[in-house]
C-alpha positions in Angstrom: 95.6 46.6 11.2 96.4 44.9 14.5 93.6 45.3 16.7 93.6 44.5 20.5 91.7 41.8 22.4 89.5 44.4 23.3 89.0 46.0 20.5 88.3 42.7 18.9 85.4 42.0 21.4 83.8 45.2 20.9 83.6 44.9 17.2 82.1 41.1 17.4 79.5 42.6 19.9 78.4 45.2 17.7 78.4 43.2 14.9 76.4 40.8 16.6 74.1 43.6 18.1 73.6 45.0 14.5 72.4 41.2 13.0 69.8 41.1 15.8 68.1 44.3 15.6 68.2 44.0 12.0 65.8 40.9 13.0 63.7 42.3 14.8 63.0 45.8 12.8 63.1 44.5 9.7 59.3 43.1 9.4 58.5 46.7 11.2 60.3 48.7 8.4 58.6 46.2 5.5 54.8 46.8 7.6 55.7 50.5 7.6 56.6 51.1 4.1 53.4 49.2 3.0 55.0 46.8 0.8 53.3 43.4 0.4 56.5 41.6 0.9 56.5 38.1 2.6 58.2 38.6 6.0 58.1 35.0 7.0 60.6 34.1 4.6 63.3 36.3 6.7 62.9 34.3 9.5 62.4 30.7 8.1 65.8 30.2 7.1 65.7 27.0 8.8 67.2 24.0 6.4 64.6 21.4 7.4 61.9 23.7 6.5 63.4 24.6 3.0 64.5 21.1 2.5 62.8 18.9 -0.3 62.8 15.7 1.9 59.9 16.6 3.9 57.0 16.7 1.2 54.2 19.2 2.5 50.8 17.0 2.0 47.8 19.0 2.9 45.2 16.8 4.2 41.6 18.2 5.3 38.9 16.2 6.9 35.5 17.7 7.3 33.6 16.4 10.1 29.7 15.5 9.6 27.5 18.5 11.3 25.6 16.1 12.9 28.4 15.0 15.1 29.2 18.5 16.2 25.4 19.0 17.0 24.8 15.9 19.1 27.9 17.4 21.0 26.8 20.7 21.5 23.6 19.3 22.9 25.6 16.8 25.2 27.7 20.0 26.5 24.0 21.9 27.1 22.8 19.1 28.6 25.6 18.9 31.3 25.4 22.7 31.8 21.8 22.5 32.4 22.1 19.6 35.0 23.8 22.6 37.3 25.7 19.8 39.5 27.7 20.7 42.5 29.0 18.4 45.3 30.8 19.6 47.9 30.5 16.9 50.4 31.8 14.4 48.0 35.8 15.1 49.1 37.4 13.9 52.0 38.4 16.8 54.6 42.2 16.0 54.6 42.6 20.0 55.3 42.1 19.2 59.0 44.3 16.2 59.2 46.9 18.2 57.6 46.9 21.5 59.9 45.9 19.9 63.1 49.0 19.4 65.5 49.9 15.6 66.6 48.1 14.6 69.7 50.5 15.1 72.7 51.5 12.3 74.9 50.2 12.1 78.5 
């Protein structure tokens, strides 16, 4: 078959459209059908994630509840102080908005 340039571009665009829409529609179809398939494997086609060069290590750190309690106590104390300072800031607004003085 001898396709013209216009037909080749049309076929290429339709092919790309089908590929991209399949990426969007596949998870919805799987979830509607009720299958318990792992949808994440469909999207994780990255070589770096699938390579064995990077071992997956899971390390969980459990913090002491005492440190969290101290932090929450500190936050509650800060909230109860109810400090609000207006006059601590310089009034830059007047300097920026006011016009320069007239030369007499």
